C-alpha positions as CSV (number, residue, x, y, z in Angstrom):
1,M,47.9,-9.3,-150.3
2,K,44.6,-8.8,-149.1
3,I,42.0,-9.5,-152.0
4,Y,38.5,-10.2,-152.6
5,K,37.1,-13.2,-154.4
6,V,33.5,-14.2,-155.6
7,V,32.9,-17.8,-155.6
8,E,30.0,-20.0,-156.3
9,V,29.1,-23.1,-153.9
10,V,28.4,-26.0,-155.5
11,R,27.6,-29.1,-153.2
12,G,29.8,-27.1,-150.6
13,N,32.9,-26.6,-152.9
14,P,33.6,-23.1,-153.5
15,L,34.0,-22.8,-157.2
16,S,34.9,-20.5,-160.1
17,A,31.6,-18.0,-160.3
18,F,31.4,-17.7,-163.7
19,T,33.4,-20.1,-165.6
20,N,32.4,-24.3,-165.6
21,G,34.4,-27.1,-167.4
22,A,38.1,-27.4,-168.2
23,A,38.1,-23.3,-166.6
24,T,36.8,-24.5,-163.5
25,V,38.5,-23.8,-160.4
26,N,38.2,-24.9,-156.4
27,Y,39.0,-22.7,-154.3
28,S,40.4,-23.5,-150.9
29,K,40.9,-22.3,-147.1
30,E,43.6,-24.8,-146.6
31,K,45.9,-24.0,-150.0
32,Y,46.8,-21.6,-152.8
33,V,44.9,-22.3,-156.2
34,E,46.3,-21.3,-159.7
35,A,44.4,-20.9,-162.8
36,P,44.6,-23.8,-165.2
37,A,47.8,-24.0,-166.8
38,W,47.0,-23.5,-170.5
39,L,44.9,-20.2,-169.2
40,A,48.0,-19.0,-167.3
41,K,50.0,-19.7,-170.8
42,R,47.7,-17.4,-172.5
43,G,48.1,-14.5,-170.0
44,Y,44.6,-15.3,-167.9
45,F,45.4,-15.6,-164.2
46,L,42.7,-15.7,-161.5
47,T,40.4,-12.7,-161.0
48,A,39.5,-11.1,-157.7
49,F,39.6,-7.6,-156.6
50,V,41.4,-5.3,-154.4
51,R,39.1,-3.2,-153.0
52,L,36.3,-4.5,-151.0
53,K,33.7,-1.6,-151.9
54,D,34.4,-2.8,-155.9
55,A,33.8,-6.5,-155.0
56,E,30.9,-5.6,-152.8
57,N,29.5,-3.5,-155.9
58,F,29.9,-6.5,-158.1
59,F,28.4,-9.2,-155.9
60,R,25.3,-6.8,-155.3
61,N,25.1,-6.3,-158.7
62,M,26.0,-9.5,-160.6
63,L,23.0,-10.9,-162.7
64,V,23.2,-14.8,-162.1
65,F,20.2,-17.4,-162.9
66,S,21.5,-20.0,-160.6
67,D,20.5,-22.5,-158.1
68,E,23.3,-22.4,-156.1
69,R,24.7,-19.8,-153.3
70,F,27.6,-17.1,-154.2
71,E,30.2,-15.9,-151.7
72,L,32.3,-13.3,-151.0
73,W,35.4,-14.2,-149.6
74,E,38.1,-12.2,-148.2
75,A,41.3,-14.2,-149.6
76,D,45.3,-13.9,-149.8
77,G,46.6,-13.2,-153.2
78,I,50.0,-13.7,-154.3
79,D,51.4,-11.7,-157.2
80,V,48.7,-9.4,-158.0
81,K,48.4,-8.1,-161.7
82,E,46.4,-5.0,-162.5
83,G,46.7,-4.8,-166.0
84,L,44.4,-6.9,-167.7
85,P,44.1,-8.7,-171.0
86,P,41.1,-8.3,-172.8
87,R,38.0,-10.0,-171.6
88,L,37.0,-13.7,-172.5
89,D,33.1,-14.8,-173.1
90,T,33.5,-17.3,-170.4
91,S,30.8,-19.7,-171.5
92,F,33.6,-20.6,-174.1
93,L,36.2,-21.6,-171.8
94,A,34.9,-24.4,-170.5
95,D,36.2,-26.1,-174.1
96,K,39.3,-24.3,-173.8
97,M,37.9,-21.6,-176.6
98,F,39.4,-18.1,-176.6
99,V,36.3,-15.6,-177.6
100,P,36.6,-12.2,-177.0
101,S,33.8,-10.9,-175.1
102,D,31.8,-7.7,-175.8
103,E,31.7,-7.1,-172.0
104,K,34.6,-4.9,-169.8
105,W,36.2,-6.3,-166.7
106,P,34.1,-5.2,-163.6
107,K,35.2,-2.0,-162.2
108,G,38.4,-2.9,-159.8
109,T,39.1,-6.5,-161.2
110,V,42.4,-7.7,-160.9
111,M,44.5,-11.1,-161.8
112,V,46.3,-13.2,-159.4
113,R,48.4,-16.0,-159.7
114,K,47.7,-17.1,-156.5
115,I,44.7,-17.4,-154.5
116,K,43.7,-19.0,-150.9
117,L,40.3,-18.1,-149.1
118,I,40.7,-16.5,-145.3
119,R,37.2,-15.5,-144.5
120,R,33.7,-15.5,-145.8
121,I,32.3,-12.1,-145.9
122,K,28.8,-12.5,-147.4
123,R,26.5,-15.0,-149.4
124,R,24.0,-14.4,-151.6
125,K,21.4,-17.1,-153.1
126,F,19.9,-16.6,-156.4
127,I,16.9,-18.0,-157.4
128,K,16.1,-19.4,-160.8
129,P,12.9,-18.0,-162.1
130,R,10.5,-20.5,-163.5
131,Y,8.7,-19.7,-166.7
């Protein structure tokens, strides 16, 4: 199924945009990837958008402070799940900790069992502010 995925590009690798450590996923144009097994076991899969409009709104309005580049991709998704579990605070996922978030899922978010990137739609570089 056609879906849309936001990734963070680090040293040329398309990675999970808002997780790191044990929760990091390295996306690919060559093969399908899945969420780490410890997350999938608890019902947390890869996140994406079904509608391009929702993906573009999220991409345009993200608040990120990083020197890395972010990209919006068209992707192929296998086993898209529209029901979402409670959102987790992504800053704790690097250490495999499940801490609830006070934030809601972005509009149009779905979970997907497997994702393969197809083509880049947009890129954006965020500049870290200097204090």
